C-alpha positions as CSV (number, residue, x, y, z in Angstrom):
1,M,-5.0,38.8,10.1
2,T,-5.9,36.8,7.1
3,P,-7.2,33.1,7.8
4,K,-4.2,31.8,7.0
5,R,-1.5,33.1,9.0
6,L,-3.9,32.8,12.0
7,A,-4.2,29.0,10.4
8,K,-0.4,29.0,11.0
9,I,-0.3,30.4,14.6
10,I,-2.4,28.3,16.3
11,N,-0.6,24.8,14.2
12,E,2.6,26.4,16.0
13,I,1.1,26.7,20.1
14,N,-0.6,22.9,19.0
15,T,3.0,22.2,18.2
16,I,4.7,23.3,21.2
17,L,1.4,22.0,23.8
18,L,1.3,18.6,21.7
19,P,4.8,18.2,19.9
20,R,4.9,15.8,17.0
21,V,7.5,13.0,17.7
22,C,9.0,10.2,14.9
23,F,7.7,7.2,15.0
24,G,11.2,5.7,14.4
25,C,13.3,6.9,16.9
26,N,10.4,9.6,19.4
27,T,12.8,12.2,18.7
28,Q,10.8,15.6,18.0
29,L,10.2,17.0,15.0
30,F,11.0,19.7,13.3
31,T,8.1,21.4,11.2
32,E,9.1,20.2,7.3
33,E,9.0,16.7,9.3
34,H,6.2,14.1,8.6
35,I,6.1,11.3,10.3
36,L,9.6,10.4,10.3
37,C,12.9,12.4,11.4
38,A,15.9,13.2,8.6
39,V,17.6,10.2,10.6
40,C,15.2,8.1,10.4
41,R,13.5,8.3,6.6
42,H,17.3,8.0,5.4
43,D,17.1,4.3,6.9
44,V,14.1,3.2,6.0
45,P,15.3,0.1,3.1
46,L,13.8,1.4,-0.4
47,T,14.2,-1.6,-2.6
48,D,15.0,1.1,-5.9
49,H,12.4,-1.8,-7.9
50,N,11.3,0.2,-10.7
51,Y,8.7,-0.4,-13.5
52,L,11.7,-1.6,-16.6
53,V,13.7,-3.8,-14.5
54,E,12.7,-7.6,-12.9
55,N,13.7,-8.4,-9.6
56,E,12.0,-10.3,-7.0
57,V,8.3,-9.1,-6.3
58,D,8.4,-10.3,-10.3
59,R,9.6,-13.9,-9.9
60,I,7.0,-14.6,-7.1
61,F,4.8,-14.8,-9.5
62,Y,6.1,-15.6,-12.4
63,G,4.2,-19.5,-13.5
64,R,1.2,-18.4,-11.1
65,V,-0.8,-15.7,-12.7
66,P,-0.4,-13.0,-15.8
67,I,1.2,-9.9,-13.5
68,K,2.2,-7.7,-15.8
69,K,4.7,-6.1,-14.0
70,A,5.4,-5.9,-10.4
71,A,6.8,-3.8,-7.4
72,S,7.6,-3.1,-3.8
73,F,8.5,0.1,-2.4
74,V,10.2,-1.0,0.7
75,F,11.4,-4.0,2.6
76,F,10.3,-5.5,5.5
77,S,12.2,-7.6,8.1
78,K,11.3,-9.4,11.4
79,N,12.7,-6.5,13.5
80,G,13.4,-3.0,12.3
81,L,11.5,0.4,11.1
82,I,9.0,-1.0,8.6
83,K,8.0,-3.6,11.2
84,N,7.6,-1.1,13.2
85,L,5.8,2.1,10.5
86,L,3.4,-1.0,9.3
87,H,1.6,-1.5,13.0
88,W,1.2,1.7,13.7
89,L,-0.7,1.8,10.3
90,K,-2.3,-1.5,10.5
91,Y,-3.5,-1.9,14.6
92,K,-2.9,1.6,16.3
93,N,-5.4,4.3,14.1
94,Q,-2.2,5.5,12.6
95,E,-3.4,4.8,9.2
96,Q,-1.1,8.7,8.0
97,I,1.3,6.4,7.4
98,G,0.2,4.8,4.6
99,G,-0.1,8.4,2.6
100,F,3.8,9.3,3.7
101,F,4.5,5.9,1.8
102,G,1.9,6.9,-0.9
103,D,2.8,9.9,-1.1
104,W,7.0,9.5,-1.3
105,C,6.7,6.6,-3.4
106,G,4.7,8.0,-5.9
107,T,6.4,11.1,-6.1
108,L,9.8,8.4,-7.1
109,I,6.6,6.3,-9.5
110,K,5.9,10.1,-11.5
111,E,9.1,11.1,-11.4
112,R,10.3,7.8,-13.6
113,G,7.4,8.0,-16.1
114,E,6.5,4.4,-14.9
115,L,3.2,4.4,-14.9
116,A,1.7,6.6,-17.9
117,H,-0.5,3.4,-18.5
118,I,-1.9,3.1,-15.6
119,E,-5.9,4.0,-15.6
120,A,-7.8,3.1,-12.3
121,V,-5.8,1.6,-8.8
122,I,-7.1,-1.0,-6.5
123,P,-6.4,-1.2,-2.7
124,V,-6.6,-5.2,-1.7
125,P,-10.2,-5.0,0.5
126,L,-10.8,-5.5,4.0
127,H,-13.3,-8.4,4.1
128,S,-17.0,-6.0,5.4
129,K,-16.1,-7.9,9.5
130,K,-12.9,-6.7,9.7
131,L,-13.0,-3.4,8.0
132,K,-15.7,-2.9,10.3
133,K,-13.7,-3.6,13.8
134,R,-10.5,-1.6,12.5
135,G,-12.4,1.3,10.9
136,Y,-9.9,1.8,7.5
137,N,-8.3,-0.5,5.6
138,Q,-4.6,-0.1,6.1
139,V,-3.5,0.4,2.6
140,A,-6.4,2.9,1.3
141,L,-5.0,5.5,1.6
142,F,-1.4,4.5,0.1
143,A,-3.4,3.7,-2.7
144,R,-5.2,6.7,-2.9
145,T,-2.6,8.8,-2.7
146,I,-0.8,6.7,-5.8
147,A,-3.6,7.2,-7.9
148,E,-3.2,11.3,-7.7
149,H,0.5,11.2,-8.2
150,L,-0.5,9.0,-11.2
151,G,-3.6,10.8,-12.7
152,A,-5.5,7.6,-12.0
153,T,-8.9,6.6,-10.9
154,Y,-9.0,5.8,-7.5
155,C,-11.3,2.1,-7.6
156,D,-11.9,0.7,-3.9
157,D,-15.4,-0.8,-4.4
158,W,-14.4,-3.6,-7.8
159,L,-13.1,-6.4,-5.8
160,I,-15.4,-7.8,-3.0
161,K,-13.5,-10.1,-0.5
162,V,-15.6,-12.8,0.2
163,K,-14.0,-14.7,3.1
164,N,-12.9,-13.5,6.3
165,T,-9.9,-15.4,6.7
166,K,-7.4,-14.6,10.3
167,T,-3.8,-12.9,10.0
168,Q,-2.0,-14.2,7.5
169,T,1.7,-12.7,9.6
170,K,2.7,-16.5,11.1
171,K,1.3,-18.5,9.3
172,G,2.6,-21.1,6.1
173,R,3.0,-20.5,2.2
174,Q,0.4,-23.3,2.0
175,W,-1.8,-22.1,4.6
176,R,-1.6,-18.5,3.1
177,W,-2.7,-20.0,-0.8
178,E,-5.6,-22.2,0.6
179,S,-6.8,-19.6,2.5
180,S,-7.1,-16.5,-0.2
181,K,-7.9,-19.5,-3.1
182,D,-11.6,-17.6,-3.9
183,A,-11.2,-15.3,-1.3
184,F,-12.4,-11.8,-3.6
185,R,-15.1,-12.1,-6.4
186,L,-15.8,-9.0,-9.1
187,N,-18.9,-6.3,-7.6
188,H,-20.6,-6.7,-10.9
189,S,-22.4,-3.9,-10.0
190,K,-19.5,-1.9,-11.0
191,N,-19.1,-1.8,-14.4
192,C,-15.1,-1.7,-14.5
193,T,-14.2,-0.5,-17.9
194,F,-10.9,0.5,-17.5
195,K,-8.1,-2.1,-18.9
196,Q,-4.8,-1.5,-17.4
197,I,-4.7,-1.9,-13.7
198,L,-2.5,-1.2,-10.8
199,L,-3.7,-3.4,-8.0
200,V,-2.1,-2.6,-4.5
201,D,-1.8,-4.4,-0.8
202,D,1.0,-3.9,1.9
203,V,3.1,-6.6,2.7
204,I,4.6,-8.8,0.3
205,T,5.3,-12.2,1.5
206,T,4.4,-15.5,-0.3
207,G,2.2,-13.1,-3.4
208,A,-1.1,-15.6,-2.0
209,T,-3.6,-12.7,-1.4
210,I,-2.2,-11.3,-4.6
211,E,-2.5,-14.2,-6.6
212,S,-5.9,-14.5,-5.8
213,C,-7.2,-10.7,-6.3
214,A,-5.5,-10.7,-9.9
215,Q,-7.2,-13.9,-11.1
216,T,-9.7,-12.4,-10.3
217,L,-9.4,-9.0,-12.1
218,L,-7.9,-11.1,-15.1
219,Q,-11.9,-12.9,-15.6
220,Q,-12.6,-9.3,-17.2
221,Q,-11.3,-10.1,-20.2
222,G,-8.4,-7.5,-22.0
223,M,-7.5,-6.5,-18.9
224,E,-3.8,-6.0,-18.2
225,V,-2.9,-6.0,-14.3
226,S,0.5,-4.8,-12.6
227,V,1.3,-4.7,-8.7
228,L,2.4,-2.5,-5.8
229,S,3.5,-2.7,-2.6
230,I,4.7,-0.8,0.5
231,A,6.2,-3.6,1.1
232,I,8.3,-6.9,0.4
233,V,10.2,-10.1,2.5
234,P,12.8,-11.2,1.2
235,E,13.4,-14.5,0.7
236,G,15.5,-16.6,3.7
């Protein structure tokens, strides 16, 4: 018996003993399904944003910071599938959800050829204390997977978060802006030679975090920053 065949048998046994279930509806997943069943995947509220047409994410940053282009993959709502998935991703050690979104989103972006110019993908960093407590940056695997699809360099050490801010989930616009102001700095021990950057976050609400990160990155002469997030919170 070949090692490949043996691995397949072991995987099938594990599936029987510990069946994989959908993060959306808790039904058992078929062999070809991952994270979500086909029904829940169909219910994912895709934004259909692309990097050619203006969208609501672009408009968030107008007059605030010179973002080249911005987009989000899905819409976030206070109740529903995306909120639950992001909660599992951020607080329940289910980092693979980031990879699932990254592979789905990255495939679409690569097919459209919209970000072929991107040289480096940078995730919004966590403060070192929060990273140690959580064990991982919830946006890291999403960003890394996007970089793989684009053939770009994944850089998670260019930006450093220097302010250990509290969660912004239930905070207002002004608090978010004050909290994010001067929260990041460049890691000057790294030679940041790339000019076309994709800055990646999990959820964009007011854009305060992205604004602060982008302003920091744009201290590098000649750099252009585009933005991608897993989700966008619609206005209203």
